[in-house]
PLY file of the C-alpha trace (Angstrom):
ply
format ascii 1.0
element vertex 186
property float x
property float y
property float z
element edge 185
property int vertex1
property int vertex2
end_header
83.64 62.60 -84.46
87.41 62.90 -84.10
89.72 59.88 -84.29
93.49 59.69 -84.14
95.54 58.71 -87.17
96.39 55.47 -85.38
92.69 54.69 -84.95
92.08 55.72 -88.58
94.62 53.12 -89.69
92.88 50.43 -87.64
89.50 51.50 -89.02
90.78 51.38 -92.61
92.13 47.86 -92.09
88.80 46.77 -90.61
86.90 48.25 -93.56
89.16 46.33 -95.97
88.45 43.13 -94.03
84.70 43.73 -94.22
84.87 44.55 -97.93
86.59 41.24 -98.59
83.58 39.42 -97.10
80.86 41.22 -99.05
80.09 39.20 -102.16
78.42 40.70 -105.19
77.41 37.66 -107.16
74.95 38.50 -109.92
74.02 34.89 -110.61
71.82 32.35 -108.88
71.53 28.58 -109.13
68.04 27.46 -110.10
66.46 24.04 -109.94
63.17 22.36 -110.73
61.90 22.33 -107.15
62.00 26.02 -106.23
60.28 29.09 -107.62
62.82 30.66 -110.04
61.23 34.12 -109.90
61.40 34.19 -106.09
65.05 33.05 -106.08
66.01 35.61 -108.71
64.16 38.36 -106.83
65.85 37.40 -103.54
69.31 37.17 -105.12
68.79 40.49 -106.88
67.83 42.16 -103.58
70.93 40.67 -101.89
73.10 41.86 -104.78
71.71 45.39 -104.56
72.14 45.54 -100.78
75.71 44.23 -101.03
76.55 46.72 -103.77
75.20 49.58 -101.66
77.18 48.33 -98.65
80.37 48.05 -100.75
79.97 51.54 -102.17
79.23 53.03 -98.73
82.24 51.31 -97.16
84.50 52.31 -100.06
83.35 55.92 -99.71
84.15 55.76 -95.99
87.52 54.09 -96.61
88.71 56.59 -99.18
87.23 59.52 -97.28
89.29 58.51 -94.25
92.33 57.98 -96.46
91.97 61.48 -97.88
91.57 63.01 -94.41
94.55 61.04 -93.10
96.67 62.13 -96.05
95.89 65.78 -95.39
96.55 65.36 -91.67
99.84 63.56 -92.41
100.96 66.48 -94.53
99.85 69.11 -92.02
101.54 67.34 -89.09
104.80 66.80 -90.98
104.37 63.01 -90.99
105.02 62.71 -94.73
108.39 64.42 -94.32
109.27 62.20 -91.37
108.34 59.08 -93.36
110.61 60.23 -96.17
113.43 60.84 -93.70
112.95 57.39 -92.16
113.02 55.73 -95.60
116.21 57.58 -96.52
117.89 56.66 -93.24
116.84 53.00 -93.61
118.50 52.84 -97.04
121.64 54.58 -95.82
121.85 52.36 -92.74
121.44 49.27 -94.90
124.28 50.42 -97.16
126.58 51.11 -94.19
125.72 47.73 -92.64
126.78 45.98 -95.85
129.98 48.01 -95.98
130.61 47.16 -92.33
130.68 43.49 -93.28
133.51 43.88 -95.80
136.84 42.20 -95.28
139.63 44.66 -94.51
142.78 45.04 -96.56
145.52 42.60 -95.66
148.62 44.12 -94.11
151.42 45.16 -96.48
153.73 42.54 -94.97
151.16 39.78 -95.51
150.47 40.92 -99.08
154.19 41.01 -99.85
154.67 37.55 -98.32
151.80 36.05 -100.33
153.07 37.59 -103.57
156.59 36.24 -102.90
155.09 32.83 -102.17
153.25 32.91 -105.50
156.43 33.93 -107.35
158.40 31.06 -105.82
155.87 28.38 -106.73
156.61 25.91 -109.46
154.94 26.27 -112.87
152.80 23.14 -112.39
150.34 24.99 -110.13
146.92 25.92 -111.48
145.90 29.44 -112.39
143.49 29.44 -109.47
146.38 28.98 -107.09
148.30 31.89 -108.61
146.27 34.70 -107.09
144.67 35.78 -103.82
142.10 38.32 -102.76
142.24 41.18 -100.29
139.95 43.98 -99.30
140.85 47.51 -100.33
139.67 49.33 -97.21
141.50 49.60 -93.92
139.88 48.11 -90.82
139.46 51.63 -89.42
137.39 52.63 -92.47
135.17 49.59 -92.03
134.81 50.39 -88.33
133.64 53.89 -89.35
130.93 52.29 -91.51
129.78 50.20 -88.55
129.71 53.28 -86.29
127.78 55.25 -88.92
125.27 52.40 -89.24
124.74 52.36 -85.47
124.31 56.14 -85.36
121.77 55.94 -88.18
119.88 53.20 -86.33
119.60 55.52 -83.31
118.45 58.41 -85.49
115.95 56.15 -87.26
114.48 55.02 -83.95
114.09 58.63 -82.78
112.18 59.49 -85.96
109.99 56.40 -85.60
109.20 57.42 -82.02
108.20 60.88 -83.30
105.98 59.26 -85.93
104.31 57.09 -83.33
103.66 60.10 -81.12
102.22 62.08 -84.03
99.99 59.17 -85.05
98.51 59.11 -81.56
98.20 62.91 -81.25
97.01 63.91 -84.71
93.28 63.63 -85.26
90.91 63.68 -88.20
87.25 64.64 -88.10
84.88 62.07 -89.61
81.82 63.45 -91.35
78.40 62.30 -90.04
77.75 60.03 -93.04
81.04 58.17 -92.59
80.42 57.95 -88.86
76.94 56.50 -89.48
78.25 53.92 -91.98
81.06 52.81 -89.70
78.78 52.63 -86.66
76.29 50.48 -88.56
79.11 48.01 -89.26
80.38 48.22 -85.64
83.74 49.54 -86.87
83.81 52.48 -84.46
0 1
1 2
2 3
3 4
4 5
5 6
6 7
7 8
8 9
9 10
10 11
11 12
12 13
13 14
14 15
15 16
16 17
17 18
18 19
19 20
20 21
21 22
22 23
23 24
24 25
25 26
26 27
27 28
28 29
29 30
30 31
31 32
32 33
33 34
34 35
35 36
36 37
37 38
38 39
39 40
40 41
41 42
42 43
43 44
44 45
45 46
46 47
47 48
48 49
49 50
50 51
51 52
52 53
53 54
54 55
55 56
56 57
57 58
58 59
59 60
60 61
61 62
62 63
63 64
64 65
65 66
66 67
67 68
68 69
69 70
70 71
71 72
72 73
73 74
74 75
75 76
76 77
77 78
78 79
79 80
80 81
81 82
82 83
83 84
84 85
85 86
86 87
87 88
88 89
89 90
90 91
91 92
92 93
93 94
94 95
95 96
96 97
97 98
98 99
99 100
100 101
101 102
102 103
103 104
104 105
105 106
106 107
107 108
108 109
109 110
110 111
111 112
112 113
113 114
114 115
115 116
116 117
117 118
118 119
119 120
120 121
121 122
122 123
123 124
124 125
125 126
126 127
127 128
128 129
129 130
130 131
131 132
132 133
133 134
134 135
135 136
136 137
137 138
138 139
139 140
140 141
141 142
142 143
143 144
144 145
145 146
146 147
147 148
148 149
149 150
150 151
151 152
152 153
153 154
154 155
155 156
156 157
157 158
158 159
159 160
160 161
161 162
162 163
163 164
164 165
165 166
166 167
167 168
168 169
169 170
170 171
171 172
172 173
173 174
174 175
175 176
176 177
177 178
178 179
179 180
180 181
181 182
182 183
183 184
184 185
């Protein structure tokens, strides 16, 4: 049976959900009113069934993961994911740079420095300095434009990924198909 990578992702999530509900307790509470041998036998049988179910589902889960990994590589999805991650980091950096304060104008800097020089000596040290950015507004605007261009490029790559996830298929082996059908996952 063939399923798309998108469906494989949904199936893997469903298997994880099911696995989280299968308990493998190897203990039983006994009391004076019930047959201890019957309770132990029943709990042991439940434990063994649950262990078999867990192992089967884990085999299916990691079999699908292996097939999806190979399909991701063959379809170029791994490379696209790397490109998206790189672009996200670059875009984030440019967005931060786009939020910087620009350098004050030379006239304003000169005026502030003259104002500081003319102050009386009774002012505090804190009042004897000021801060300015070091980049021109045009440079900061370039960072903003670069961030927006990267956002567009990122979205194009994500659209390609989505398309590949819906087009690329993996072939489930009969055992995995049987296990997943028995759990109503397919």
